[in-house]
C-alpha positions as MATLAB code, in Angstrom:
seq = 'MEEGRVDAACAITPRIAAPTVMPLHRSGWVVVRAIVERRRAYRMIDRLKVLEAVGIVLADMLFLSDLRVGLCQLSGLG';
ca = [
       0.000    0.000    0.000;
       1.065    3.565   -0.361;
       3.135    4.731    2.588;
       0.822    7.670    3.264;
      -2.035    5.324    4.201;
      -0.151    3.251    6.803;
      -1.599    4.980    9.872;
      -5.149    4.451    8.620;
      -4.452    0.771    7.859;
      -2.905    0.237   11.293;
      -5.987    1.750   12.929;
      -8.166   -0.836   11.140;
      -6.072   -3.877   12.045;
      -5.754   -4.530   15.769;
      -2.659   -6.538   16.607;
      -0.827   -8.234   19.442;
       1.772   -5.486   19.952;
       2.329   -3.423   16.814;
       2.008   -4.062   13.091;
       5.021   -4.958   11.013;
       5.578   -2.266    8.394;
       8.275   -2.948    5.794;
       9.305   -0.894    2.770;
       8.946   -2.410   -0.690;
      11.322   -2.092   -3.613;
       8.701    0.178   -5.193;
       9.336    3.685   -3.884;
       6.671    5.002   -1.521;
       5.048    1.597   -0.937;
       5.073   -0.599    2.159;
       3.835   -3.947    3.426;
       1.709   -3.934    6.576;
       1.414   -7.215    8.489;
      -0.949   -7.806   11.392;
      -2.331  -10.786   13.272;
      -6.115  -10.577   13.502;
      -8.937  -12.827   14.638;
     -10.407  -14.907   11.834;
     -13.961  -13.802   12.609;
     -12.988  -10.155   12.037;
     -10.726  -10.616    9.019;
     -13.216  -10.179    6.185;
     -14.688   -6.975    7.614;
     -11.157   -5.595    7.931;
     -10.371   -6.545    4.346;
     -13.355   -4.536    3.123;
     -12.122   -1.508    5.078;
      -8.544   -1.951    3.823;
      -9.758   -2.076    0.219;
     -11.310    1.364    0.721;
      -7.731    2.521    1.451;
      -6.718    0.914   -1.871;
      -4.706   -1.818   -0.145;
      -3.641   -4.535   -2.589;
      -2.138   -7.998   -2.259;
      -4.072   -8.833    0.899;
      -3.181  -12.327    2.127;
      -4.933  -14.421    4.784;
      -3.166  -17.340    6.431;
      -4.002  -19.596    9.347;
      -1.515  -19.510   12.179;
      -0.446  -22.349   14.403;
       0.824  -21.174   17.743;
       3.786  -23.027   19.208;
       1.938  -23.705   22.459;
      -0.870  -25.440   20.538;
       1.643  -27.479   18.557;
       3.483  -28.580   21.703;
       0.268  -29.762   23.372;
      -0.719  -31.691   20.251;
       2.679  -33.382   19.941;
       2.687  -34.345   23.624;
      -0.738  -35.926   23.254;
       0.368  -37.876   20.179;
       3.505  -39.152   21.896;
       1.691  -40.110   25.096;
       3.570  -37.510   27.159;
       0.638  -35.193   27.707;
];
């Protein structure tokens, strides 16, 4: 997204601590990453599109604590 819209995008996407904002090779453009709840994601996408955000990607996350519990249960240790 264009760098000038970062503050507005960050206001839309609540996050654990702070969003990750990284510059792109294209001058004046940045990537904004945020972890959001699945149930809120699609409403946020609609709001981000109003800001002309492009390349929006959704991905499921597996937290390490969940993985550890699952592995312990499989191995009989949990």
